[in-house]
C-alpha positions as CSV (number, residue, x, y, z in Angstrom):
1,M,173.6,264.7,128.4
2,K,175.6,264.3,131.6
3,N,179.4,264.8,131.7
4,S,180.0,265.2,128.1
5,K,183.5,266.6,128.4
6,S,185.0,263.2,128.9
7,F,183.0,261.3,126.6
8,L,182.5,263.1,123.4
9,L,179.5,262.1,121.5
10,K,179.6,264.9,118.8
11,A,177.7,262.9,116.1
12,V,174.7,260.8,116.7
13,I,173.4,258.8,113.4
14,A,170.2,256.8,112.8
15,H,169.0,255.3,109.7
16,A,167.0,252.2,108.4
17,A,169.0,249.8,106.8
18,L,168.7,249.3,103.1
19,L,165.7,251.9,102.8
20,P,165.9,254.4,99.9
21,M,165.5,258.0,101.3
22,A,164.7,259.9,98.2
23,N,161.2,260.9,97.3
24,A,159.4,258.6,94.5
25,D,156.4,258.3,92.6
26,V,155.8,254.8,92.3
27,I,155.0,253.0,95.6
28,A,154.4,249.6,94.3
29,A,154.3,248.0,90.7
30,T,154.2,244.7,89.0
31,N,154.0,243.7,85.5
32,F,152.9,240.1,86.5
33,D,155.6,238.6,84.1
34,G,157.0,235.2,85.3
35,R,154.2,234.8,88.0
36,T,153.2,231.4,89.0
37,L,150.3,229.7,90.2
38,T,149.8,227.4,93.0
39,E,147.3,225.4,91.3
40,V,147.0,225.7,87.5
41,T,143.4,226.0,86.3
42,I,142.2,225.1,89.8
43,A,139.9,227.4,91.8
44,N,141.8,229.3,94.4
45,D,144.8,229.7,92.2
46,T,147.2,232.4,93.7
47,A,149.7,234.4,91.5
48,S,152.9,234.2,93.4
49,G,156.3,234.7,92.3
50,L,155.5,238.2,91.3
51,T,158.3,240.9,90.8
52,W,157.4,243.8,92.8
53,V,159.1,247.4,92.4
54,V,158.5,249.2,95.8
55,D,159.4,252.2,97.6
56,G,158.4,252.9,101.3
57,I,156.5,249.5,101.7
58,A,157.4,246.0,102.1
59,D,156.9,243.7,99.1
60,P,153.2,242.9,98.8
61,G,153.8,239.3,97.9
62,S,151.2,237.3,96.1
63,M,147.6,238.1,94.6
64,T,144.5,235.7,94.4
65,S,140.9,236.6,93.4
66,V,137.5,235.6,94.3
67,N,134.1,235.8,92.4
68,A,131.3,237.8,93.7
69,S,130.2,235.0,96.3
70,G,133.7,234.7,97.5
71,G,134.6,231.7,95.9
72,G,138.2,231.3,94.6
73,L,139.0,231.7,90.9
74,A,141.5,230.0,88.5
75,L,143.8,232.3,86.5
76,F,144.3,231.9,82.7
77,D,147.7,229.9,82.2
78,A,147.5,228.3,78.7
79,N,148.7,231.2,76.6
80,E,151.8,232.4,77.1
81,V,150.8,236.0,76.8
82,V,147.9,235.4,79.3
83,Q,150.3,234.0,81.6
84,N,152.1,237.4,82.0
85,I,148.9,239.2,83.0
86,F,146.4,238.9,86.0
87,A,143.3,237.3,84.1
88,P,140.7,235.7,86.7
89,G,138.7,232.9,84.5
90,I,135.4,234.3,85.1
91,N,132.9,235.7,82.4
92,T,132.2,239.2,83.7
93,G,129.7,240.4,81.1
94,N,125.9,241.0,81.1
95,G,126.1,243.2,84.3
96,N,126.6,242.7,88.0
97,T,129.6,240.0,87.6
98,F,132.8,240.8,88.9
99,W,136.0,239.3,90.6
100,T,138.1,241.0,93.4
101,T,141.8,240.8,94.4
102,S,143.9,242.9,96.9
103,V,147.3,244.3,97.6
104,A,148.9,244.4,100.9
105,L,150.5,247.6,101.9
106,T,152.8,247.5,104.8
107,V,154.5,250.7,105.4
108,L,158.1,250.4,106.4
109,P,159.4,251.9,109.9
110,G,160.4,255.3,109.8
111,R,158.8,255.9,106.2
112,S,155.7,258.2,105.3
113,V,153.6,257.0,102.5
114,T,150.7,258.7,100.8
115,L,148.6,257.2,97.8
116,T,147.4,259.2,94.8
117,D,146.3,257.1,92.2
118,V,146.6,253.6,90.5
119,T,147.4,253.2,86.9
120,F,147.0,249.7,84.9
121,D,146.4,248.2,81.4
122,S,143.0,247.1,80.9
123,W,142.3,243.9,78.9
124,S,139.4,241.6,78.0
125,V,140.4,237.9,77.2
126,N,138.0,235.7,75.2
127,G,137.5,232.1,75.3
128,G,140.4,231.3,73.3
129,Q,142.6,233.6,75.9
130,N,143.5,235.9,73.1
131,Q,143.9,239.5,74.1
132,N,142.1,241.2,71.3
133,V,138.7,241.6,72.4
134,D,137.4,245.2,72.4
135,R,135.1,245.2,75.6
136,R,134.2,247.8,78.2
137,S,135.0,246.8,81.9
138,D,134.6,248.6,85.4
139,F,137.0,248.7,88.1
140,T,136.8,249.9,91.7
141,F,139.7,250.5,93.7
142,T,139.4,250.6,97.6
143,I,141.8,251.5,100.4
144,L,141.0,249.8,103.5
145,D,143.1,250.7,106.9
146,P,144.5,248.1,109.0
147,S,141.2,247.7,111.0
148,G,139.3,246.8,107.6
149,A,137.8,250.3,107.5
150,E,137.2,251.8,104.1
151,V,139.2,255.2,103.7
152,A,139.0,256.0,100.1
153,S,137.6,254.6,96.9
154,V,137.4,255.4,93.4
155,D,135.6,253.7,90.3
156,V,136.5,253.4,86.9
157,V,133.4,252.9,84.6
158,D,133.4,251.4,81.1
159,S,136.9,251.5,80.4
160,F,137.7,250.1,76.8
161,S,140.1,247.2,76.8
162,G,143.1,246.5,74.6
163,T,142.9,245.4,71.0
164,S,145.5,244.3,68.4
165,A,145.9,248.2,67.9
166,G,147.1,248.8,71.3
167,V,146.2,248.7,74.8
168,P,145.1,251.8,77.0
169,T,146.8,252.9,80.4
170,V,143.7,253.6,82.7
171,T,144.3,256.0,85.7
172,A,142.1,255.8,88.8
173,T,142.7,258.8,90.9
174,F,141.4,259.1,94.4
175,A,139.6,262.3,95.5
176,S,142.4,263.3,97.7
177,P,145.8,261.8,98.7
178,V,145.5,259.1,101.3
179,A,148.3,259.0,103.7
180,L,149.2,255.4,105.3
181,T,149.6,256.6,109.0
182,A,148.0,253.8,110.8
183,S,150.2,251.1,112.3
184,G,149.7,247.7,110.5
185,T,148.8,246.7,107.1
186,Y,146.5,248.8,104.5
187,T,144.8,247.0,101.8
188,L,144.2,248.1,98.2
189,G,141.2,246.2,97.1
190,I,140.6,245.9,93.3
191,K,137.3,245.0,91.9
192,G,137.0,244.1,88.0
193,G,134.3,243.2,85.9
194,D,131.0,244.5,84.8
195,F,128.9,246.3,87.3
196,L,128.5,249.8,86.7
197,E,126.2,251.5,84.1
198,F,126.4,250.0,80.6
199,D,126.0,246.1,80.4
200,E,128.7,244.6,78.3
201,T,128.8,241.5,76.3
202,G,130.8,239.0,78.4
203,N,134.4,238.3,78.5
204,H,137.0,237.8,81.1
205,T,138.2,241.0,82.4
206,A,142.0,241.3,83.1
207,I,144.7,243.9,84.3
208,D,148.5,244.3,83.6
209,N,151.2,246.6,84.6
210,L,149.7,247.5,87.8
211,V,151.2,250.7,89.4
212,I,150.3,252.0,92.7
213,N,151.2,255.8,92.8
214,G,152.0,258.6,95.5
215,S,154.6,259.9,97.4
216,T,157.1,258.7,100.0
217,N,159.6,260.1,102.4
218,P,161.5,259.3,105.4
219,G,159.1,261.4,107.4
220,S,160.7,262.1,110.8
221,G,163.0,259.1,109.9
222,L,164.5,256.7,112.2
223,T,166.1,259.2,114.7
224,I,168.1,259.0,118.0
225,T,165.9,261.5,119.8
226,D,167.7,261.3,123.3
227,L,171.2,260.4,124.5
228,V,172.2,260.4,128.2
229,Y,175.8,259.4,129.3
230,D,176.4,259.1,133.0
231,K,180.0,258.9,133.6
232,E,179.7,258.1,137.4
233,A,177.5,255.1,136.8
234,G,179.5,254.1,133.6
235,R,176.0,254.0,131.6
236,L,174.9,255.0,128.3
237,S,171.2,255.5,127.5
238,L,169.8,255.8,123.8
239,T,166.1,256.5,122.6
240,W,164.8,256.6,119.2
241,N,161.5,256.6,117.4
242,S,160.2,253.1,116.8
243,T,157.6,250.6,115.8
244,P,156.4,248.0,118.5
245,G,157.9,244.6,117.8
246,T,160.5,245.7,115.0
247,I,163.9,244.7,115.6
248,Y,166.6,247.0,116.0
249,A,170.5,246.9,116.1
250,V,172.5,249.6,117.9
251,K,175.9,250.1,116.1
252,V,178.9,252.0,117.3
253,S,181.9,253.5,115.5
254,R,184.9,255.5,116.6
255,D,185.4,257.3,113.1
256,M,182.0,257.2,111.4
257,M,183.6,255.0,108.8
258,D,183.7,251.5,110.4
259,W,180.4,250.5,111.5
260,D,181.0,246.7,112.0
261,S,180.6,246.9,115.9
262,D,177.1,246.3,117.4
263,L,176.3,247.2,120.9
264,D,173.1,244.9,120.7
265,D,171.5,243.5,117.5
266,G,168.3,242.1,118.9
267,I,166.6,245.1,120.5
268,A,162.5,244.7,120.0
269,G,160.8,247.9,119.7
270,D,158.9,248.9,123.0
271,E,155.0,249.5,123.1
272,G,154.4,253.0,122.0
273,E,156.6,255.6,119.8
274,T,160.0,255.2,121.2
275,T,162.2,252.6,122.3
276,T,165.1,253.1,125.0
277,A,168.1,251.1,125.5
278,V,170.6,251.3,128.3
279,F,174.2,249.8,128.1
280,E,176.9,249.4,130.7
281,L,179.9,250.9,129.0
282,A,182.3,248.2,130.4
283,E,180.3,245.5,129.0
284,V,180.5,247.2,125.5
285,S,184.2,248.3,125.6
286,L,183.5,251.8,125.6
287,E,184.5,252.9,129.4
288,D,187.8,254.3,128.1
289,V,186.8,255.6,124.7
290,A,187.1,259.4,124.2
291,K,184.9,259.6,121.4
292,A,182.1,257.4,119.8
293,F,179.2,257.7,117.4
294,F,176.1,255.7,117.5
295,R,173.2,254.7,114.9
296,V,170.3,252.4,115.0
297,E,169.1,250.2,112.2
298,V,166.2,248.2,111.3
299,Q,167.3,244.4,111.2
300,P,166.4,242.6,108.1
301,G,163.2,240.8,108.6
302,G,162.5,243.1,111.6
């Protein structure tokens, strides 16, 4: 820092707005309650309006399902209980029949996310759409990186479904933790039906209470990594770790309590791993300030 005696910058803070900083086990979870369909009982239904609990990733949004040939599937909707699960309308019995769906996993800026396992409730739905059929179903969970390459996969073979006596919670654990380190959106692919080992009498395979588990922490966090104050030029330069295209705001405070002032609230992240912003002190009314504190925030929607 140049000439720090005249312009005291004793505390430099950076953080991502609205991001929880504590470790957590649940990365994303939904119970499908209240989900809505774009087209009821029509192929290519999309389960939207899902309520996701997330930590370290963006809201995954909606889910849809397709059959083994890639054709869209309707989701059961007639029965109130069935409305609150993910139940594609395809008879998955008698071997080699399945549906697939996916969950988008976009790591938030400044976070570090690792996946360990997936838990869910396994159901079979009969023609009357009652969740009381004792059947065995197969599931495969696959993680694809942003380029579409497979990075991990785990099978659940012949899992018994729920009956009137209760519903089992099934756990699919990856062979080793999967760190989501690449830039972009990962995909958790889910395949459900009857395609492994025992050939089961047909019914409609369904899931409920989907939970993607792992660990999340701030990693290196969103941090100001370099600060240069040039008194003679009346210029301040700040550098922080960033994600290309993400929109940041640089805030200033004179007491570390009032953070209502922005130096700039529309800075797009540079290409690469860091962004540098240069401010003319006279233009931001800091030329005569004896002490100031700065922080960087991710803008909502950025």
